[in-house]
N, C-alpha and C positions, 0 to 999 in steps of 0.2 A: 148706079146706085148700089148700096151695100146690101139692102134687104129687099126682098120681093114684097108686093102688096100683101101676100098671105102672111109673111113674117111680121109685118106691121100689125096685122090684126091679132096675131097670137101673143104679142108681148104681154099684155095684161088682160086679154079677153075683150079688149075694146080697141077701136081703131085709133092708132097713134097719129100724130100730126105728120104730114108729108114733109120732106126736107126743107123746101123753101118757106112755107108758113112757120115751121119750127124755128128756122134761122131768124125770121123776122120777129117772132115772139121773144126769142133770146135778146135781140137788139132792143126791143121795147122794154124788157125788164132791166137790161143794163142801163138804159137811158133813165129809167125811173130811179135807179140806184146811184145815179150821178157818176157812172163810170165815164171816162173820157177817151177820146180818140178811138171810137168804135169803128171797126172796119169789118166788112164782109168779103171773104175771098171764095169765089166759086171754083173749088178744086176738083169738081166732079170729072172733068175730062183729063186731068193730070194725075188723078189718084184712084186707086181701087178700094180704099178704106173709108172714104167719106165723100160727101158732096160739098160741104161748106166748112170753112173755118170762120169763127167769129172771134175777133181780137178786141180786147179792151184794156184800158189802163185803170188801175186802182191806186189810190194814194196813201192808204193806211191799212194796217192789219184789220181794223174794224170794218173798213169798206170791203176788203177781201172776204172776210167772214160773211158779211151781209150778202154779197154777191153769190158766193158759193152756196150758202144755205137757201137763199130765196130761189135761185135757179133750180136747185134740186127739188125743193118743195113744190114750186109752181108747175114744173114740167112733169113731175111724177103724177100730180093731180090731173094733168092733161094726157096721161097715158104713156109718157116717155120718161121713165126713171133714168137717172144717170147709170151708164153701164160701168164706168170706171172714173176714178178721180186720181190724178197723179200730181205730185209736187206738194209743197207745203206753203201755206200763206206767208210764213216767215222767209221763205227762200226768194220771194218775189215773182214766182211763176206758178200758177195752178192751171192744169189742163182738166177739163170736164168733158167726158166722152158721152154724147147722147146718140151714138150710132152714126147717123148720116150727118150730124152736125157736131163739130168738136169746138169747144169754147176754150180760148186761151186768155187768162187774166194775168196781166203783168204789172209789176211796179214800173215806173218810168225808166229806171236804170236797166232793168232786164229787157224791157221792150226795145230800147235802143241797142242793147248788146246783141240780142238774137235776130232782130230785123226780119221777122217772118214775112212781112209784106214784100220785102226785096227778094227774099229767097223764092217765094211762091209767085210773086208778081210778074216774073218773067214769062210765065206760061198761063197765068190766071188773072182774070179781071179783079180789081180791087175796088170796092165801093165804100166810101167813107160816110159816116153819119155824124152829124153835129147835134148837140142838145138844143 
């Protein structure tokens, strides 16, 4: 894990979600926002910077915006504000860093191009979710 239990308590003065429930909350929100091809990669044993990647596909700039804004708002309210956001919605790939959980939202073309499941899937279990 990237943060000790004490660090989790300190983030906003309240206890933040543990990595696994946080990842599942992200998956629930992505599903509500009709993201497609949602996948959870448990990278904790292969990585020192996060426990989980959550991958999803968005099909329009409007859907990208809805996903990024809603994830930020909902998780901040749960005590886990985004630490960093990288990429632009127009580029087809946005990364949102929630500490132990990193969310990657792709266009279909960028998802196919980068193939993170294949890259990380060699050493990491991949769990797919359907709507």
